[in-house]
C-alpha positions as a printed Julia matrix, in Angstrom:
494×3 Matrix{Float64}:
 267.64  105.37   75.86
 270.14  105.41   78.72
 269.04  101.95   79.88
 269.1   100.62   76.31
 272.7   101.75   75.93
 273.58   99.55   78.94
 271.24   96.6    78.23
 270.08   96.19   74.65
 266.53   94.84   74.66
 264.08   93.85   71.92
 260.76   94.82   73.48
 258.94   96.14   76.52
 256.15   94.71   78.66
 253.72   97.27   80.1
 251.79   95.66   82.95
 249.17   96.88   85.46
 248.36   99.72   83.09
 244.59  100.03   83.55
 246.08  101.87   85.6
 246.21   99.63   88.69
 246.35  100.7    92.32
 245.63   97.65   94.45
 246.09   99.76   97.57
 242.77  101.42   96.71
 240.91   98.19   97.43
 237.21   98.97   97.43
 237.68  102.27   95.61
 237.03  104.56   98.56
 240.4   106.27   98.36
 240.56  109.64   96.62
 244.01  110.56   97.91
 246.76  107.99   98.47
 250.2   108.57   99.97
 253.14  106.58  101.27
 253.33  107.34  104.98
 256.48  105.27  105.57
 258.69  105.59  102.46
 261.85  104.67  104.4
 260.55  101.17  105.08
 258.09  100.51  102.28
 258.75   99.12   99.75
 261.22   96.81  101.43
 263.0    95.57   98.34
 262.37   92.0    99.5
 260.74   89.66   97.0
 258.27   88.15   99.47
 256.8    91.58  100.25
 256.98   93.22   96.84
 253.17   93.22   96.5
 252.6    94.75   99.95
 250.71   98.03   99.59
 252.76  101.05  100.65
 249.98  103.58  100.09
 247.35  104.69  102.56
 244.19  105.9   100.83
 241.47  108.11  102.28
 238.2   109.82  101.33
 238.36  113.57  100.93
 234.93  114.36   99.48
 232.29  111.66   99.75
 229.88  113.75   97.66
 232.1   113.76   94.55
 229.84  112.6    91.72
 232.69  111.12   89.7
 234.12  108.94   92.45
 230.73  108.1    93.97
 228.03  108.55   91.31
 224.35  108.12   92.27
 224.21  104.6    90.79
 226.07  101.33   91.24
 227.6    99.13   88.56
 228.68   95.54   89.08
 232.32   96.57   89.31
 234.58   93.56   89.95
 231.43   91.46   90.32
 230.57   93.02   93.66
 229.36   96.63   93.0
 232.65   98.15   94.13
 233.21  101.89   93.75
 234.52  103.06   90.36
 238.0   103.67   91.77
 238.34  100.08   93.02
 241.98   99.01   92.53
 242.67  101.91   90.16
 242.84  105.7    90.12
 239.91  107.68   91.51
 237.72  108.9    88.62
 238.12  112.48   89.89
 241.9   112.4    89.29
 243.07  114.87   86.67
 245.36  114.25   83.68
 247.56  116.82   82.02
 246.54  118.0    78.54
 249.52  119.28   76.57
 247.42  121.29   74.11
 246.03  123.53   76.85
 249.01  123.3    79.2
 246.63  122.45   82.03
 245.15  119.59   84.04
 241.92  119.39   82.05
 241.19  115.67   81.63
 239.31  113.73   84.28
 240.2   110.08   84.81
 236.43  109.48   84.62
 236.51  110.48   80.92
 239.81  108.92   79.81
 240.27  105.83   82.01
 240.0   103.39   79.1
 242.61  105.3    77.08
 245.44  104.98   79.61
 246.76  101.6    78.48
 246.3   102.42   74.8
 248.2   105.69   75.03
 250.95  104.09   77.08
 251.29  101.31   74.48
 251.43  103.86   71.68
 254.08  106.09   73.24
 256.1   103.02   74.3
 256.07  101.71   70.73
 257.12  105.12   69.45
 259.99  105.3    71.95
 261.17  101.79   71.1
 261.13  102.62   67.4
 263.24  105.74   67.95
 265.7   104.08   70.33
 266.24  100.84   68.39
 265.55  102.16   64.87
 263.63   98.94   64.32
 260.14   97.5    64.48
 258.91   97.64   68.1
 257.42   94.89   70.24
 255.23   96.0    73.13
 253.15   93.67   75.29
 250.34   95.42   77.14
 247.68   94.19   79.55
 245.26   97.1    79.1
 243.75   97.6    75.64
 241.25   99.73   73.74
 240.16   99.86   70.08
 243.17  100.46   67.76
 245.55   98.91   70.32
 246.58   96.22   67.82
 248.28   98.86   65.69
 250.81   99.47   68.45
 251.12   96.46   70.72
 250.39   92.84   71.56
 248.09   91.75   74.38
 247.8    88.88   76.8
 244.72   87.96   78.74
 245.89   89.06   82.18
 245.56   87.18   85.43
 243.83   83.97   84.49
 243.81   80.93   86.77
 245.15   77.39   86.54
 241.71   75.94   85.79
 240.25   73.91   82.95
 237.63   76.6    82.44
 240.32   79.22   81.83
 242.16   76.86   79.48
 239.03   76.7    77.33
 238.41   80.44   77.65
 241.9    81.25   76.37
 241.06   80.31   72.76
 237.72   82.13   72.91
 239.6    85.29   73.89
 242.12   84.75   71.08
 239.31   84.52   68.53
 237.49   87.54   69.97
 240.53   89.81   70.11
 241.41   88.99   66.51
 237.97   90.33   65.6
 238.72   93.42   67.73
 241.79   94.14   65.59
 244.31   92.96   68.22
 245.69   89.81   66.56
 248.87   89.27   68.63
 247.09   87.76   71.63
 247.58   84.83   74.0
 247.21   83.71   77.6
 249.44   82.85   80.54
 249.89   79.19   79.63
 249.36   76.74   82.49
 247.54   79.5    84.39
 248.72   82.57   86.31
 246.95   82.22   89.67
 246.8    79.01   91.72
 248.82   75.83   91.35
 248.7    74.12   87.98
 248.9    70.36   87.46
 250.96   68.21   85.13
 247.94   67.33   83.0
 246.57   70.88   82.81
 249.97   72.38   82.03
 250.61   69.81   79.31
 247.3    70.5    77.63
 247.83   74.26   77.9
 251.32   74.15   76.42
 250.03   72.02   73.54
 247.26   74.56   72.88
 249.1    77.81   73.61
 251.91   76.88   71.23
 249.47   77.77   68.44
 248.08   80.98   69.86
 249.64   84.03   68.19
 251.33   85.12   71.43
 252.73   82.13   73.32
 254.07   82.45   76.87
 254.1    80.42   80.1
 253.81   82.73   83.13
 252.54   82.45   86.7
 252.26   84.23   90.03
 254.78   84.39   92.84
 253.89   81.85   95.53
 252.35   79.27   93.21
 254.26   76.16   92.17
 256.85   76.49   89.44
 255.44   75.45   86.07
 258.26   75.38   83.55
 257.49   72.56   81.1
 260.69   70.68   81.96
 259.37   70.01   85.48
 257.27   67.14   84.12
 258.55   64.73   81.49
 255.17   64.49   79.77
 254.83   68.29   79.59
 258.38   68.67   78.31
 257.73   66.08   75.58
 254.55   67.67   74.25
 256.02   71.18   74.53
 259.1    70.29   72.5
 256.87   68.89   69.78
 254.2    71.63   69.76
 256.71   74.48   69.91
 258.77   72.68   67.28
 255.76   72.72   64.95
 255.07   76.35   65.85
 258.59   77.3    64.78
 258.15   75.42   61.49
 254.89   77.32   60.87
 256.31   80.78   61.58
 256.72   81.76   57.86
 253.04   80.93   57.39
 252.07   82.83   60.56
 254.26   85.78   59.59
 252.49   85.94   56.22
 249.13   85.94   58.03
 250.25   88.88   60.15
 251.43   90.76   57.07
 247.96   90.27   55.56
 246.4    91.45   58.82
 248.56   94.57   58.64
 247.55   95.24   55.06
 243.84   94.36   54.94
 242.73   93.63   58.5
 242.3    89.86   58.11
 242.3    87.54   61.13
 245.42   85.43   61.72
 243.57   83.37   64.36
 239.86   82.91   63.79
 236.75   80.95   64.57
 235.86   78.24   62.05
 232.85   80.2    60.79
 235.14   82.93   59.48
 236.69   80.5    57.0
 233.54   78.43   56.48
 230.64   80.91   56.83
 228.3    78.83   54.65
 228.58   75.84   57.02
 226.04   76.43   59.81
 227.67   73.67   61.86
 230.69   75.93   62.43
 228.73   78.89   63.78
 228.58   77.74   67.38
 232.0    76.11   67.67
 234.32   77.69   70.24
 236.61   74.8    71.23
 238.51   74.7    67.93
 240.07   77.54   65.96
 241.8    78.23   62.66
 245.13   79.83   61.82
 244.28   81.56   58.58
 242.22   79.46   56.18
 244.48   76.44   56.26
 245.37   75.26   59.78
 242.79   73.74   62.17
 243.62   73.37   65.88
 241.46   70.97   67.93
 242.74   70.96   71.54
 241.99   68.71   74.5
 240.2    70.97   77.0
 238.81   68.68   79.67
 240.43   66.89   82.59
 241.03   63.17   82.25
 240.22   62.82   78.55
 242.36   61.04   75.97
 240.17   61.77   72.95
 238.87   64.94   71.31
 235.62   65.26   69.38
 236.4    67.63   66.52
 234.45   69.02   63.58
 236.11   69.03   60.14
 234.44   71.31   57.58
 234.61   70.82   53.82
 235.38   73.21   50.98
 234.45   72.73   47.3
 232.71   69.42   47.86
 235.65   67.43   49.28
 238.46   68.11   51.73
 241.26   66.07   53.25
 242.77   67.28   56.51
 246.33   66.06   57.24
 247.68   65.84   60.79
 250.86   67.82   61.48
 253.64   67.49   64.06
 257.12   68.91   64.5
 258.28   66.32   61.94
 255.53   67.73   59.69
 253.03   65.25   58.19
 252.5    62.61   60.89
 250.33   60.07   59.08
 246.87   60.94   60.38
 244.25   62.28   58.0
 240.55   63.05   57.87
 238.8    62.94   54.49
 235.19   63.83   53.84
 232.8    65.11   51.2
 230.6    66.8    53.82
 231.38   68.45   57.13
 231.44   65.86   59.89
 232.56   65.19   63.47
 235.38   62.76   64.23
 236.88   61.38   67.43
 240.64   61.89   67.63
 242.92   59.9    69.93
 244.76   62.53   71.99
 246.99   61.08   74.73
 248.69   63.52   77.08
 251.83   63.79   74.94
 249.97   64.74   71.75
 247.88   67.45   70.11
 245.68   67.9    67.06
 246.78   70.28   64.3
 245.62   69.67   60.72
 246.35   71.33   57.39
 243.56   71.64   54.84
 243.93   70.16   51.38
 244.17   72.86   48.75
 246.78   74.73   50.82
 250.44   75.46   50.18
 252.29   76.42   53.37
 255.67   78.18   53.57
 257.69   76.67   56.42
 260.95   76.84   58.29
 263.2    73.83   57.98
 262.93   71.4    60.87
 266.6    70.6    61.48
 270.06   71.95   60.75
 272.92   69.95   59.22
 273.67   68.44   62.63
 270.1    67.22   63.09
 269.27   69.85   65.72
 265.99   71.8    65.7
 266.4    75.61   65.67
 265.6    77.18   69.03
 265.26   80.81   67.89
 263.76   82.58   64.9
 267.25   83.77   63.97
 268.45   80.17   63.79
 265.32   79.09   61.92
 265.67   81.85   59.32
 269.24   80.72   58.64
 267.98   77.34   57.4
 266.59   76.73   53.9
 262.83   77.31   53.74
 260.37   74.62   52.71
 256.94   74.27   51.11
 254.16   71.85   52.02
 251.7    71.18   49.19
 248.52   69.46   50.39
 246.16   67.94   47.81
 242.71   66.49   48.31
 243.18   62.75   48.04
 239.64   62.33   46.63
 240.05   64.77   43.75
 240.82   63.63   40.21
 242.25   67.07   39.38
 243.6    68.44   42.68
 244.92   71.97   43.02
 246.48   74.01   45.81
 247.41   77.66   46.42
 249.31   79.71   48.98
 251.09   82.97   49.73
 254.38   84.01   51.29
 255.75   87.32   52.6
 259.39   87.75   53.55
 261.46   90.65   54.83
 264.12   91.25   57.47
 261.6    91.25   60.31
 262.97   94.54   61.64
 262.22   97.41   59.25
 259.59   99.9    60.42
 258.44  100.9    56.93
 257.96   98.04   54.49
 260.32   99.05   51.7
 262.45   95.92   51.24
 260.62   92.61   50.84
 259.64   89.78   48.58
 256.25   88.14   48.07
 255.36   84.87   46.4
 252.09   83.38   45.18
 252.08   79.61   44.89
 249.89   77.46   42.64
 250.0    73.72   42.19
 248.3    70.92   40.29
 248.88   67.19   40.28
 252.16   67.48   38.34
 253.77   70.79   39.36
 254.1    73.7    41.78
 254.86   77.27   40.66
 256.1    80.3    42.59
 255.34   83.72   41.07
 257.5    86.31   42.81
 257.2    90.07   43.33
 260.03   91.86   45.12
 260.6    95.48   46.03
 263.2    97.21   43.92
 266.71   96.16   44.82
 265.69   93.59   47.44
 268.09   90.67   47.81
 268.47   87.8    50.23
 270.64   84.72   50.55
 267.73   82.68   51.91
 266.63   79.77   49.74
 263.93   77.18   49.26
 265.41   73.83   50.25
 262.57   71.34   49.84
 258.98   70.81   48.75
 256.83   68.15   50.41
 253.8    66.92   48.44
 250.97   65.01   50.12
 247.7    63.61   48.81
 248.52   62.31   45.35
 247.94   58.69   44.33
 251.62   58.13   43.6
 255.14   59.05   44.62
 257.12   61.0    42.02
 259.98   59.23   40.28
 261.71   62.34   38.9
 261.45   66.13   39.03
 262.66   69.15   37.07
 263.15   72.75   38.21
 262.6    75.56   35.71
 263.65   79.18   36.35
 264.65   82.09   34.12
 268.14   80.59   34.14
 266.95   77.34   32.57
 265.87   73.85   33.6
 267.66   71.12   35.5
 266.78   67.78   37.06
 266.4    67.33   40.81
 268.64   64.62   42.16
 266.91   63.97   45.47
 263.34   62.68   45.81
 262.48   61.12   49.18
 259.34   58.93   49.12
 256.9    58.41   51.99
 258.08   61.41   53.97
 256.82   61.06   57.52
 254.38   58.21   58.14
 251.86   58.83   55.36
 252.02   56.84   52.13
 252.0    58.66   48.8
 253.92   61.54   50.31
 257.2    62.62   48.82
 259.82   65.31   49.34
 261.73   67.02   46.55
 264.87   68.31   48.27
 268.28   69.92   47.73
 266.6    72.68   45.69
 268.78   75.71   46.58
 266.38   78.17   44.89
 266.57   81.74   46.19
 263.35   83.07   47.69
 263.4    85.92   45.19
 263.52   83.55   42.2
 260.36   82.55   40.35
 260.27   78.83   39.6
 258.22   75.85   38.5
 258.94   72.34   39.77
 257.46   69.58   37.63
 257.35   65.95   38.72
 256.42   62.72   37.0
 254.76   59.54   38.15
 256.62   56.21   38.06
């Protein structure tokens, strides 16, 4: 609280909380002490990881520190206390006012309990929703904190493994998960970092981070990496209302914001073994480039209800690429170093942030993005004679601890209209508005449109045809409809 009064912060990062003690390398130390506290630590950056503790064995017969069996600890049968606390260490138990808990019994709870109490403290200090990022986890951790995958390496194998971990941890109930993009240990490369930024932009938690002593890896250090990062993060920011709605649903019913393809397409056996692609909810498919030297990606596109069209997305939204099929199939996608593959499924309606402000600049923070009018993307199956689409939207202030002030919308659309049915908590108001609706997949571009609300009906003055690079795409803009207002927009063919 004292520190917060001097430096207001939004969240806390709890690292090394397994708990780590790298001075106990090998795990033989039962007692560790700093024998030269005047000179260690030095306070110098280059020596900040130098161990200041000397560890020694006190009782080599202790069954907790040295049990009569060996496990493959750290891949080399190290003692249980290797790089952590000795299992014989005791923890204080408040209920009994005594040191009753052995580290041997509660080791896996340390990071969880630290995350929980940190989230509680943040909530009390800031009187707002907490954000805690923790390396150590245990079941129920996702209730309290986010997680990243720890000390990965700048390797192509770890790039691929990052999405597997994201899918797994979503199933574990820890949905806010990501990796150290470009790799933590070892020197990254321009190609690897570019591919990782393009992929990690669509992981729930997205952060570039690396170790002291390795080369700097900010995206701007390579023009190609900067280009793809601006685009992929730009699309991420546009998708945040959709992602935020996914996290609300995860909070309410335990659904998976990021998921393997089989979760959304369980009846398609071809999806069951796929681990190089992943979904964001039911509607967004990410197909990354994961191998060195490639400029194409082989990706599987599943089908729902007999026919599905997948539309390629970029920071400018619909880019012009599309995959259409009546049965699940594999396609080869051109993926040069400055590109990525993100597709939206037909039958989806996505809530989005606007891409640019009145000066043509993309928002660089969620605060700036939320200040812009929101948008909808309605994606129809181009092969359907009677296409439909649906979607959901949850909106609140992003800060409240208890969800008491919010609005929700359910969207439905057919070939001539889109409707928003709204439910808001009592007394909830907002100045935020819907500014535009983009429709893709119909056989025509609308010539006119009408908005109907409880206040009446009026014609829309602005219809922009061929939005992006895809024909038969149109944008109905200048809507100025409040998010809390139910509406129907009807359009007509030429």
